[in-house]
N, C-alpha and C positions, 0 to 999 in steps of 0.2 A: 347389408354387411360392408359396403363401400362405406357407410356414414361412421360405423363402427370402428374402422381403419382410420380414419382421418382424427377421429377422437382421440385414439391410441396415440398416433403420432403428435398430435397437439399436447397431450398430457406429457409425453416424453420430453418434449421441446421444453415446455414449462419448467418439468422437472430439473432439467438441465440448467437452464436460467437460473433458477431460483438456488440452485447450488452454487453456480457461478457468483450470484450476488453475495451470499452468505459467505464463501469464502474470501471474497475480495474486501467486502464491507464490515462484516461482523465479526470476522474472525481475528481481529487485531488485538495487539498486546495494549497493556495499561500505558497511561501517558508517563512518560520519564521525566523528571525533575533533572535540567542540566546543571552541570558542575558551574560552568560559566556561560555568560551570555556570548551572543554573537560578536557584541562590541568588544567584551574582553578577550575573546579569542583573536580578533582582528589585531588590537594593541599588542598582545603577547607576542603574536606571529610578526608583526612588522616591527618590534622592537629588537629582534633578533635580525641580523644581517644574511647570517648564514642561512637560517630556516627559509628565508624568503626565495632563495635562489634555488630552492629545490622544489618551487610550485613549477 
C-alpha cells in the first residue's frame, strides 16, 4: 500500500512538471516578422530629440 501511494505521488508530480513544461515551451505563438530592425528603431528614436527624453 505504501509503495502505491509513492507511485501515485510521483505520477502526480510528473504530470504537473509535464504540464508546466508544455505551457512554458510548447504553447508559444509563431515567430513574428518585425516591421523594422533594432538598429532602425534606435536610429529613428535617436533622430528625434523629444522622443529620447521620454525614456
